[in-house]
N, C-alpha and C positions, 0 to 999 in steps of 0.2 A: 908406465901405466900407474895411474893413481887410483887408490881405493878410497871411496868417500864413506861418510857415516851411514848413508842409506844402504849401501852394500853390506856393511857389517851388521846393520839392523836386520836385514833380510836373512842373513846367515844365522844370526842368533834366533830369529823367529822360527826358521825352519828346524833348527836343532831342538828348540824347546817344544815345537809341535810334535816332532818325531818322538822325543822322550816322553811327553805327556800321553801320546797315543799308545805307545808301548806299555807304559805303566797301567793306563786305563784298560786296555785290552787284557792284560795279564790279570787284573783284578776281576774283570767280568768273567773270564773263562775259569779262573780259580773258583769263583762262587758257583759256577755251573757244575764243575767237577765235584765240589764238596756236596752240593745239593743232590746230585745223582748218586753219590756214594751213600748218603743218608737215606734217600728215598728213591730207589730205582724205578718205581712205578710211574713217576711223573717226568721221566727223562725227556719225552717229546715236548711237553710244555716248557720245561727248562731250556731246552735247546732253542725253541722258537724265541723265547724271551732273551736268550743269550745273543742271538743274531740281531735282534732289535737293539740291544744294548751296545753291541760292537758297532753297529751302524751309527748310532748316536755318538759314540766315542770318536769314531773316525770323522764325523762331520765337522767337528770343531777345528781340528788341525788343518783340514782342507780349506776351510773358510779363512783361517789365520794366514796360511801361505798365499791364498789368492789376494787377500788385502795387502800383504807385504809386497807382493809383486806389483800390485796396482800403485802403491806408494813409491816403489822404486822407479817406475816408468813415468811418474808425474813430472 
């Protein structure tokens, strides 16, 4: 079995996407927790903004992996 450059590229893209998503989600959730600790009255608004932020952070790695697999099957 031969591993070509495209397969390695897809693996590196998947690893980078997972790492970036984990760091991004951690930063977004950390900011929400700090904001709630400082001002508990606006927890609901912070939570809704957190879910929007997490969704945006997750969108980029999903698109990156989809493009990587498209290039692999080309």
